[in-house]
N, C-alpha and C positions, 0 to 999 in steps of 0.2 A: 395526356398528350399521345396522339397516335404515332406509332413507329413508322418511319418512312423506310420502305423497303424497295430495292431496285426491281423494276419490271423486266425480268429476264426474257419473257416471251417476246415482248415488243422489241427488246434490244436484238434478239436473235433475228426477228423478221427484218429489222432495219439493216442488219449486217448481211442478210442474204442477197445474192445477186439477182438481177432481174430474171435470169433464166430459171431460177428456182422458185419464183413466186407463183401462187396458184393462178390458174387461168391462162398460163402461157402454154400454147401447144408445143412449142419447141423447147420445153424445160427439161432438157436432158441433164442428168447428174454430171457434176463437174468436180473432180477430186480436190482442186485447189480451193474452190468455194466452200466445200464441205469442211475442209480442215480449218479455214478461217472462221467459220461459224462456230465450230466446236471450241476453238480457242477463246472466242469472246464469251461463250456460255460458261466455260470453266472459270474465267476471271471473275465474272459477275457472281457466280455461285460462291466462290471463295470469299468475296467481299461481304456477301450476305451472311455467311457463317461467322465471319470475324465480328461483324456488327452485333450479331445476336449474342456472342460470347462475352463481349465487353473486355475490359482490361484484364490481363492475366494476373492471377493472385500472386502475391509475394511468397516464395517458398518458405516453409517454416524455418529452414536452416538460416535464411537471411533475415528473418524478423528479429528485432531486438528483444532479447529475453529480459523480463523483469527480474530484479534481484529478489531472491527468496526472502520470506519473512525471517526475522531474527531467530524466532523460536524454532524454525525448521532447519537451521544450520547446525550440523552435527560436528563439524571440525572446529575444535576450540581455537586454533590459530586463525582460521578464516573468520570466525565469530568476533574475536578480539580486534582484528583488522577492520572489519565492517563497523564495529562500535566506535573504534577510534576515529574513523572518517566522519561518522555521524556527530560525535561529541565535539569535534573540532570545527564544525560548521560555524563560520564567523557571523552568519545571518542570525543566529540565535544569541540574543543578549543574555549575559549572566552577571549577577552582582559580584561574584567572586570567581576568578579564573580557576580556582581549585575545584569548583563544581563540575568542570568538564571531565577530568580524569576520575573524579569520584562517581559521577553518573555512570561512566563506563564500568567501573568496578561493581557498582550496585546492580547494573543490568546483568553482568556476568554471573553474579551470585543469584539473582532472581531466576535466570534460565536454569541454573544448576538446581534450584529448589523446584522449579516446574518439572524438570525431568524426574525428580523424586516424588512427584505428585503432592508436594506440600504447597497447595494452591494459595492458602491464605498468606504464607510467607513469601511466595513468589510475587503475589499481587502487591504486598507491602513494599517489597524492594523495587518493583517497577514504578509504583506511584512515588516513592521517595526519589528515584532517579528522575522522573518527569518533573517533580517539584523543583529539583535543583537545576535541571536543564530541560526546559519546556519545549522540546522538539516534537513536532507532530509525528515524526517517524516512530518515536517511542510509544505513542498511543496504540499503534497496531499490535505491539506486544501486550499491552494492557488488555486490548480487546481479545487477544488469543487466550489469555488465562481466564477471562470472564466467560468466554465461550465454553471452555472446559469445565467451568463451574456451573454451567447451565443458566447463567443470568443473561438471557437474550435481550432484555430491555436495557441493561447496562451496556451490553455490546453495542446496541443500536445508538445509544447516547454517546458512546465513545467514538463511533464512526462519524456521528454528526459533528463532534468537536474536531475531529481530524479534517473533515471537509470544510469546516468554517475557518480553519487556520490557513492564512495566506502563505505560510511557510511550507505547505505540503509539497510544493513544487510540481504538482500535477502528476507525480510519479505513478500513483495507483488510484487516481480519482475516479476513473471510469469503473474500475472493479469495485471500489468501496461504495460508489453510488448505487450500483446494481445490487450489492449485498444488502445495503440499507433499505432499498425498495422492497426486497423480499422479506426482510424482517418486519417492516411496517405493516405488511399484510397480516401479521400475527399479533400485533401490539395495538395499544391505544395511545394516542398522543393527547396529552393534557395541555390545553392552552389556558392558563390560569391568569385572569385579569385581577391585579392587585388593587384593592380598594379598602382603605385609603392608601395613597401612594407611599412608597418607601416603608412598607410593612415587612415583617419577617414571615416567611413561609416554611412550613414543614409538611412533608408528604410521608404518610405511613410510619410516623414515629421517627423520621429522619431528622437531621440537624436543622435548626432554624437558620435561614439565610435571608439577608435583606434584599428585597427586590423593589425597584422603583415603579414599574408599570406592569410587566407581565413575565411569567415564567412558563417556558415550553419544555416539556420533557416527555419521554416515552415510558410507559409502564405496561405491565402485563394486563391483559383483559380481565375485567372483574371489578370487585369492590375496592375502593381506596378511600382513605381519610385524609383530607387536606385541612391543615390548621393555619390560621393567620393570627399574627400577634403584633400589637402596636402598643408599646409601653407595657402597662399592667393589664391591658385588655386583650382577650383572646377569644377566638371563635373557631368552630370546626364544621366541616361539611363532608358528608358521605357522597362519593362520586362513583358511579358505575359506568364502565366503558366496555365496548365490544371490539373484537378484532377488526383492524383496519379503519377504526373511527378516529377522527380528530374531535375531541370533546372540549368545547369551550365552556369554561367555568368563570362567570363574570359576577353579576350582581349578588349572587348567593354568598360571596365572601365579604360583603360589606360588614364592617364592625359597627355595632350600635354603641354609641357613646352615651352613658347615663346623663340625664338632664343635669345641667349645672356644672358638669365636669369640664375641665380645660383640655384643649388638645395637648398631647404629650410633646415635650420639647424634642427637637431633633437631636440625635446622638452625634458624637464626634466621628470624624472620619470622612473619607471621600464619598461623594454621592454615588449610589449604585447605578448600574446600567439600566436603561429603560426596559429593554427586553433581554432576558437571560435564557440561554439554552441550558437546561438543567443537566448536570453531569455528575453522576455518582452522588446524588443527593437524596434518593428515595430509599426508605427503609432504614433499618438499624445496622446495616453492614458497614457504614462509612461515617466518618466524622469530617466536618468542614467548618471553617470559620467564614468563608466567603463563597458566594456562588460563582464568581468569576476567577478566583485564584486557582492556580494549578495544584495547590496543596490539598491532598486528601489523606485521611487516615483509615486504616483497615481494622475492622473489628472481627474477631474470630467467629467462625460459623458455629462453633460448639458452645461457647460460654459468653460471647460478647466482649471479651477483653480486647484491649487495643494491641495489635500486633506491630511491634517495632521492626523496622528494616534491619537486616543484618549488615552492619558496616564492615566492609572487607578489611583485612589486615593493613597496617599502616604502609607497608612497603609497596602496596598496589596503588597508593594515592600520592600524587605529587602536590603537596600543599603549597600554595603560592606564598603564604605568609611565613613558611619555614624554609630556610636555605641550608645547604650543606648537610642535609640529612637530619637536622634536629627537629624534634616535635614542635608543634605550635606552642608558642609561649615558653619554650624551654631554652636551656643553654647548650652551646656547643663548645667543645674544647679541642685544642690542637697545638701544633708547633709551627713556628715560622722561622725561615732563614732568609736573610737579605744580603745584598751587596750594595754598598753605598759608594757612589762614584763622585769624585771631586769634579765639579763643573769645569774647572780650568785644566783638567788632565794631570794633576799633580799626584794622583794616587787614589786610594779608596780604602774602604773598611768593610769588614764583615760583621754580621749580626746574627744572633741566634736567641730564640726565646719562646714564649708561650702566647697563645691568643685565647681569649674568652669572648664568645659572641652570644648575642641574643637578638634574633630577628636580623635587622639590617645594621645593627650597631655592633662594633667589635673593639675590644681593648687589647692593646699589644704591650708586652713587657719584654725588652730585649737587652742583652749585653752586647756592646759594640767593641770591636778590637781592631786596632791598626798598630801604629807605633805608640798610640795612646790607648788607655783603657777607659771605656765609657759605658753609657747606658741610654735607654730610650723608653719613655712611657707615653703612649699615644692612643688616640681614638680614631676610628675609621667608620664612616657612614656610607653604606652602599645604596646608591640611588635606585637600582633595579635589582630584581631577584632572579634574572634568567642566567644563562650561561656566560654572557658578557655583562659585567657589572661595573659601570662607572662609579667612582667613589671620591669623596673628599676626606682629607685627613688633617688632624692637628696633633701636635705633640710637644714634648719637652725633651730634647736631647741634652746630654751632658758628658763631660770627660774631665779627667784629672791630668794635671801637668805639673812639671817642676818649674818653679819661678825663682830666678836668681835676682837677689836684691843687694845693692851695694850698701854696706854699713858705714857709720860715721868714722870708724877707724880704718877705712879704705879696704876692708875685707869684703868678701862676697858671701852672702848667706843664702842657702837654697831652702825654699819652703814648698810644701805641696798645696796646690790650689785646685779648686773645682770650678770649671766654666759651665754655666747653665744657659741654655738657649730656648728659643721658641721656633716651631716649624709649622709651615702650612704647605699642603701638597694636594695635587689632583692627579688621579690616575685611573687605570682600568684593571679590573681583575677578570681573568678568564677561568671559569670553572671547568676543568677537564672531567671531573666526576664529582660525586657528592663529598668525596674525602680529599681531593687534591685540586689545587688551583695555583696559577701563576699570576703575577701582577707586576706592574711597572708604574712609576709615577714621576712627576717633576715637582721638586720641592725647593722652598726657599727657607733659609735658616738665619737667625740673628742671635749672636752669643753675647753674654755679659761676663764681666770679671776676667777679661783677658789681659795679657800684656802685649808688648810691642812685637812679639814673635808670631802673633796669630791675627788673622783677619776676622772681623766681627760679622761680616755678611757673606754668606756662601750660597751658591746654587748647587744643590745636591740631588741629582736623580738617583732612584733606587730600582733594583730588580730583585724579585724575591719569589719564594715558593712557600705555600701554606699547606700543611697537612692536618686534616681534622679527623677526630675520632668518629 
């Protein structure tokens, strides 16, 4: 398209008065006319300059700054805050809520290992964190350590996985797309057509993973060995690629079935994806059970042993299945103090005892004291494990009392009796910390073995404090 520019010469001529136009014998200069002509010319020249420059660029100070990569954050507090925001993203689904804080702790340990140049260990921690909390933002840290290890094909495949994840939010898509384009100029892209369908593929001695139709992955330029396996049948092919090439590998991977043999039966499990972007599947550095799963294992560069992630100390992880500071599957112990209130306002009783808990279930043993001495044995089940925990409770209260009984000889005999009841209650516990909580409930009790001095049915609210070791 041709640029439309103002014709300043014509405009100046149109603005000039008749006395100044050529061919007029009486065209004497006139000061007012000259000034008006100069003003019009200045305006037109300014408009032309503005059109040529286009819109003014946004100053760098006003442009939104992208958040730095995690591995570049030096301040530990800032790093922990950034990881907390990432791992609390509700858009990332997790099987167990405990994986969110655990992924944060794994990443913190991984960055610590990366600073110490323990690359295999850092990668193992990053991959374990991603397996537990598959946020695409964590993939950029995986790519960073792979880059430091010199594995540019694995970096490119990690970038591809980041771009393909709809949860990336577009935060760094343009930057990563450009980096991937630059890496592709140095790598070969293998587009492996799987025949027969749903066969297992291995590249350069890497893990066999099931692929329905095709596997696309980036590898270094040069010679590679692709193996295909279907049941007991196996075949391999040598493939050579050059930099910047997309190498299609199709009919060469057909498995020849011996005459008279039956097709192998399909194995159990979900059907594999038709097209798979290979991620950390090439070579002997990694272990994987599925091409599409986020789970990957790291094998040491020196001896090929599997490198386990360093699980941070327990106090860094808030296990959802464990409440009040007890370890998963373990018991917690503590003390409980309660105040029992007569629903009709006639008084109350105090109680003190012990609690033994495991998970959401808690056993309570208490001594109750008012004008009578009694006790309570109960069970409480907490419906939630957060700071506010609704619960349901059942139990057996009891107390001893003096019973006066008229004898046949008209005398009164006093005996000691035990009244036993059943209790049902619903309430809420508020955990102030891992070791201290308060609670309140509304309960109904029915007693047996009473005399005419006591009511059998009572409405008894309670308030209490629980301290746990």
